[in-house]
DRENDO-1510 file (C-alpha; in Angstrom, 1 decimal, always signed):
<recs>
REC; n; res; u; v; w
REC; 1; MET; +72.9; -135.4; +0.4 .
REC; 2; LEU; +72.3; -132.1; +1.9 .
REC; 3; HIS; +75.8; -130.7; +3.2 .
REC; 4; ARG; +75.2; -127.1; +5.2 .
REC; 5; THR; +78.2; -125.1; +6.0 .
REC; 6; GLU; +78.5; -121.8; +8.0 .
REC; 7; ASP; +82.2; -121.2; +7.3 .
REC; 8; LEU; +82.7; -118.6; +4.6 .
REC; 9; HIS; +86.2; -120.1; +3.3 .
REC; 10; LEU; +84.5; -123.6; +2.6 .
REC; 11; ALA; +81.4; -122.4; +0.8 .
REC; 12; ARG; +83.8; -120.2; -1.5 .
REC; 13; GLN; +85.5; -123.3; -2.1 .
REC; 14; TRP; +82.5; -125.6; -3.0 .
REC; 15; ALA; +81.6; -122.6; -5.4 .
REC; 16; GLU; +84.8; -122.7; -7.2 .
REC; 17; ASP; +84.7; -126.6; -7.6 .
REC; 18; LEU; +81.2; -126.5; -8.3 .
REC; 19; LEU; +81.0; -123.4; -10.8 .
REC; 20; ASP; +84.1; -123.6; -12.2 .
REC; 21; GLY; +83.9; -120.6; -14.8 .
REC; 22; HIS; +80.4; -119.6; -14.0 .
REC; 23; ASN; +81.1; -118.5; -10.1 .
REC; 24; ALA; +79.4; -115.3; -9.8 .
REC; 25; ALA; +78.9; -115.9; -6.2 .
REC; 26; LYS; +82.3; -115.1; -5.2 .
REC; 27; TYR; +81.3; -111.6; -6.1 .
REC; 28; TYR; +78.4; -111.8; -3.2 .
REC; 29; MET; +79.7; -113.9; -0.4 .
REC; 30; SER; +81.6; -111.7; +2.3 .
REC; 31; GLU; +83.1; -112.0; +5.5 .
REC; 32; GLN; +80.3; -109.2; +6.5 .
REC; 33; ASN; +77.5; -110.2; +5.1 .
REC; 34; PHE; +77.4; -114.8; +4.5 .
REC; 35; ILE; +75.2; -116.6; +6.6 .
REC; 36; ALA; +75.4; -120.2; +5.4 .
REC; 37; ALA; +75.9; -122.2; +2.0 .
REC; 38; PHE; +74.3; -125.7; +1.1 .
REC; 39; LYS; +75.3; -128.1; -1.8 .
REC; 40; VAL; +73.5; -131.1; -3.2 .
REC; 41; ASP; +75.4; -133.1; -5.6 .
REC; 42; ASN; +76.8; -130.5; -8.4 .
REC; 43; SER; +74.3; -128.0; -7.0 .
REC; 44; PHE; +75.0; -125.0; -5.1 .
REC; 45; SER; +73.4; -122.3; -2.6 .
REC; 46; PHE; +74.0; -119.5; -0.6 .
REC; 47; ILE; +72.3; -116.8; +1.8 .
REC; 48; VAL; +73.5; -113.5; +3.2 .
REC; 49; LYS; +72.5; -110.5; +4.9 .
REC; 50; GLY; +70.2; -108.1; +3.0 .
REC; 51; GLU; +66.9; -107.0; +4.1 .
REC; 52; PRO; +66.8; -109.3; +6.2 .
REC; 53; PHE; +68.8; -111.9; +3.7 .
REC; 54; TYR; +68.8; -113.3; +0.1 .
REC; 55; GLY; +70.1; -116.0; -1.9 .
REC; 56; HIS; +71.7; -117.5; -5.0 .
REC; 57; LEU; +70.8; -121.1; -6.5 .
REC; 58; TYR; +73.2; -122.6; -9.0 .
REC; 59; GLY; +71.7; -126.1; -10.2 .
REC; 60; ASP; +68.7; -127.5; -10.6 .
REC; 61; GLU; +69.2; -129.5; -7.0 .
REC; 62; ALA; +70.2; -126.6; -5.5 .
REC; 63; PHE; +68.8; -126.1; -1.9 .
REC; 64; LEU; +66.1; -123.2; -1.0 .
REC; 65; ASP; +66.7; -121.8; +2.4 .
REC; 66; PRO; +62.8; -121.7; +3.5 .
REC; 67; ARG; +63.3; -118.5; +5.4 .
REC; 68; CYS; +64.2; -116.8; +2.4 .
REC; 69; LYS; +61.7; -114.1; +1.0 .
REC; 70; ASP; +63.5; -112.5; -1.8 .
REC; 71; ILE; +65.8; -115.6; -4.2 .
REC; 72; ALA; +67.9; -114.7; -7.3 .
REC; 73; VAL; +67.5; -118.0; -8.9 .
REC; 74; ILE; +70.1; -119.3; -12.0 .
REC; 75; GLY; +69.1; -122.4; -14.4 .
REC; 76; SER; +65.8; -124.3; -14.2 .
REC; 77; PHE; +64.8; -124.1; -10.5 .
REC; 78; GLN; +61.0; -124.2; -10.1 .
REC; 79; SER; +58.8; -124.3; -6.8 .
REC; 80; PRO; +55.2; -124.2; -6.4 .
REC; 81; GLU; +55.3; -121.6; -3.4 .
REC; 82; PHE; +57.3; -118.9; -5.2 .
REC; 83; GLU; +56.3; -116.9; -8.4 .
REC; 84; VAL; +58.6; -114.8; -10.3 .
REC; 85; ARG; +58.8; -111.4; -9.8 .
REC; 86; GLY; +60.1; -109.2; -12.2 .
REC; 87; GLY; +62.4; -109.3; -14.6 .
REC; 88; GLY; +65.6; -111.6; -14.9 .
REC; 89; PHE; +69.1; -110.5; -13.9 .
REC; 90; GLN; +72.4; -111.3; -15.6 .
REC; 91; PHE; +76.1; -111.3; -14.0 .
REC; 92; TRP; +79.0; -110.7; -16.5 .
REC; 93; GLU; +82.9; -110.5; -16.2 .
REC; 94; ILE; +85.8; -109.3; -18.0 .
REC; 95; GLU; +89.7; -110.3; -17.5 .
REC; 96; THR; +90.6; -106.4; -17.3 .
REC; 97; GLY; +94.4; -107.1; -18.9 .
REC; 98; GLY; +92.8; -107.5; -22.4 .
REC; 99; ALA; +91.1; -104.4; -22.6 .
REC; 100; SER; +92.1; -101.4; -24.3 .
REC; 101; GLY; +90.6; -97.7; -24.6 .
REC; 102; PRO; +90.8; -94.2; -23.0 .
REC; 103; ILE; +88.6; -92.9; -21.0 .
REC; 104; GLU; +88.1; -89.7; -18.8 .
REC; 105; LEU; +88.7; -89.8; -15.0 .
REC; 106; LEU; +85.7; -87.9; -13.7 .
REC; 107; SER; +85.5; -85.8; -10.6 .
REC; 108; ASP; +82.6; -83.6; -11.1 .
REC; 109; ALA; +79.9; -85.4; -8.5 .
REC; 110; GLU; +77.5; -82.7; -9.9 .
REC; 111; GLU; +78.1; -84.0; -13.5 .
REC; 112; ILE; +77.7; -87.4; -13.0 .
REC; 113; SER; +74.4; -87.1; -11.2 .
REC; 114; GLU; +72.8; -85.0; -13.7 .
REC; 115; LEU; +73.5; -87.8; -16.3 .
REC; 116; ILE; +72.5; -90.4; -14.1 .
REC; 117; HIS; +69.5; -88.7; -12.8 .
REC; 118; GLY; +68.2; -87.6; -16.2 .
REC; 119; HIS; +69.3; -91.1; -18.1 .
REC; 120; ALA; +69.3; -93.6; -15.6 .
REC; 121; PRO; +67.7; -92.8; -12.2 .
REC; 122; ASP; +67.5; -96.7; -10.8 .
REC; 123; SER; +71.5; -97.2; -11.2 .
REC; 124; SER; +72.9; -98.6; -8.0 .
REC; 125; VAL; +75.8; -96.2; -7.4 .
REC; 126; LEU; +75.6; -92.2; -6.7 .
REC; 127; PRO; +79.2; -90.4; -6.4 .
REC; 128; GLY; +80.2; -90.0; -3.2 .
REC; 129; ASP; +79.5; -93.9; -2.3 .
REC; 130; PRO; +82.2; -95.6; +0.2 .
REC; 131; GLU; +82.9; -98.5; -2.0 .
REC; 132; GLU; +83.4; -96.5; -5.4 .
REC; 133; ILE; +87.2; -96.7; -6.7 .
REC; 134; PHE; +86.9; -94.4; -9.9 .
REC; 135; TRP; +84.3; -92.9; -12.2 .
REC; 136; GLY; +84.7; -93.0; -16.0 .
REC; 137; GLY; +83.3; -91.3; -18.7 .
REC; 138; ILE; +83.3; -90.3; -22.9 .
REC; 139; ARG; +82.3; -87.4; -23.7 .
REC; 140; ASN; +81.1; -86.3; -27.6 .
REC; 141; GLU; +82.4; -83.7; -30.0 .
REC; 142; LEU; +80.9; -81.1; -28.4 .
REC; 143; LYS; +82.8; -82.1; -24.9 .
REC; 144; GLU; +79.2; -83.0; -23.3 .
REC; 145; LEU; +79.1; -86.3; -21.2 .
REC; 146; VAL; +77.3; -88.9; -22.8 .
REC; 147; ALA; +78.2; -91.6; -21.0 .
REC; 148; CYS; +79.7; -92.7; -17.5 .
REC; 149; ALA; +80.1; -95.6; -15.1 .
REC; 150; VAL; +81.8; -96.6; -11.6 .
REC; 151; VAL; +84.3; -99.0; -10.2 .
REC; 152; VAL; +82.9; -100.3; -7.0 .
REC; 153; LYS; +84.8; -102.7; -4.7 .
REC; 154; TRP; +82.3; -104.8; -2.8 .
REC; 155; GLN; +82.7; -106.3; +1.0 .
REC; 156; SER; +83.6; -109.4; -1.0 .
REC; 157; GLY; +87.0; -107.9; -1.9 .
REC; 158; HIS; +85.8; -107.8; -5.8 .
REC; 159; HIS; +85.1; -105.5; -8.1 .
REC; 160; VAL; +82.5; -104.1; -9.9 .
REC; 161; MET; +81.2; -101.6; -12.7 .
REC; 162; ALA; +78.1; -100.1; -12.0 .
REC; 163; SER; +75.4; -97.3; -12.7 .
REC; 164; VAL; +76.8; -97.9; -16.8 .
REC; 165; VAL; +74.8; -95.1; -18.2 .
REC; 166; THR; +74.5; -93.6; -21.6 .
REC; 167; ARG; +72.4; -90.5; -22.7 .
REC; 168; THR; +69.0; -91.6; -24.1 .
REC; 169; GLN; +69.7; -89.4; -27.2 .
REC; 170; ASP; +72.9; -91.2; -27.9 .
REC; 171; ARG; +72.3; -94.7; -27.3 .
REC; 172; GLY; +73.0; -97.2; -30.2 .
REC; 173; ARG; +76.2; -95.3; -31.2 .
REC; 174; GLY; +79.2; -97.1; -29.8 .
REC; 175; TYR; +79.3; -95.3; -26.6 .
REC; 176; ALA; +78.9; -98.5; -24.0 .
REC; 177; THR; +81.4; -100.3; -25.5 .
REC; 178; ALA; +83.8; -97.7; -25.4 .
REC; 179; LEU; +83.2; -96.7; -22.0 .
REC; 180; SER; +83.4; -100.6; -21.0 .
REC; 181; GLU; +86.6; -101.0; -22.9 .
REC; 182; GLY; +88.1; -98.2; -21.1 .
REC; 183; ILE; +86.7; -98.5; -17.4 .
REC; 184; ALA; +88.4; -102.1; -18.0 .
REC; 185; SER; +91.6; -100.6; -19.5 .
REC; 186; HIS; +92.0; -98.3; -16.2 .
REC; 187; ALA; +91.1; -100.8; -13.8 .
REC; 188; HIS; +93.8; -102.9; -14.8 .
REC; 189; GLN; +96.1; -100.2; -14.8 .
REC; 190; LEU; +95.1; -99.8; -11.2 .
REC; 191; GLY; +95.9; -103.4; -10.4 .
REC; 192; ILE; +92.3; -104.8; -10.7 .
REC; 193; PRO; +92.4; -108.0; -12.7 .
REC; 194; HIS; +88.8; -108.7; -12.9 .
REC; 195; LEU; +85.6; -106.8; -13.3 .
REC; 196; GLY; +82.1; -107.7; -12.7 .
REC; 197; LEU; +78.8; -106.2; -14.2 .
REC; 198; GLY; +75.1; -106.9; -13.5 .
REC; 199; VAL; +72.8; -106.3; -16.2 .
REC; 200; ARG; +69.1; -107.1; -17.1 .
REC; 201; THR; +67.8; -109.9; -18.8 .
REC; 202; GLY; +65.7; -108.0; -20.9 .
REC; 203; ASN; +68.7; -105.3; -21.9 .
REC; 204; LEU; +70.1; -106.5; -25.2 .
REC; 205; ALA; +71.6; -103.9; -26.5 .
REC; 206; ALA; +73.8; -103.7; -23.3 .
REC; 207; GLN; +74.4; -107.1; -23.5 .
REC; 208; ARG; +76.0; -106.8; -26.9 .
REC; 209; ALA; +77.8; -103.6; -25.8 .
REC; 210; TYR; +79.5; -105.6; -23.1 .
REC; 211; GLU; +80.2; -108.6; -25.1 .
REC; 212; LYS; +82.0; -106.4; -27.9 .
REC; 213; ALA; +84.2; -105.0; -24.8 .
REC; 214; GLY; +85.0; -108.3; -23.7 .
REC; 215; PHE; +82.8; -109.3; -21.2 .
REC; 216; ARG; +81.3; -112.7; -20.6 .
REC; 217; LYS; +78.5; -113.9; -19.1 .
REC; 218; LEU; +78.8; -115.9; -15.8 .
REC; 219; GLY; +75.1; -117.0; -15.2 .
REC; 220; SER; +71.6; -115.9; -15.7 .
REC; 221; PHE; +69.1; -115.2; -12.8 .
REC; 222; THR; +65.7; -114.8; -11.9 .
REC; 223; ASN; +63.8; -113.1; -8.9 .
REC; 224; TYR; +61.6; -114.8; -7.1 .
REC; 225; SER; +59.5; -113.9; -4.2 .
REC; 226; ARG; +57.1; -115.9; -1.6 .
REC; 227; GLU; +53.2; -114.5; -2.0 .
</recs>
């Protein structure tokens, strides 16, 4: 039987009950953007506002709102009405209390922007974003900024590490792991208990770095779009 709710509190409870330790949905549902959630047996789905709205589906029986245009799907969901667009997406999480490692707190917006534009121009967050909490970075022995990332607070109230960038010529040298550990450690000092993190499914090097830093994967997502 299909159950539907527009009550955010109830939707969050469904997500906790049905997704248990793999609840990436909690990061995306907020009072500002939540539209509706659905559950069928042990499957869960929701839609939120966003150009004009999008959704996540968790479980093989999850209900797909027919109004959706762009849908992030987890698991083995299939539909002849949709085709796969682009690559997959994963969401990871760390309990910050177990993290350790130093980072430099960054305040030079021009320096951060230069690193991002030169080596990860598709990054989602830039200096000055209203959701940013702090920027952290790693320098090499020449004092050059080789890696940076930002912690942001989403509308849901959860914190996410975003715009994780390592200079192209310095990748594979452990900077991403050290940066992630340092970011999580400083977040813990600020009283932030968990950090979320999004990464492309095909970015295996980044996934290995995050795993070494203590992150664990909550789920994998696939982007679908209507023809």
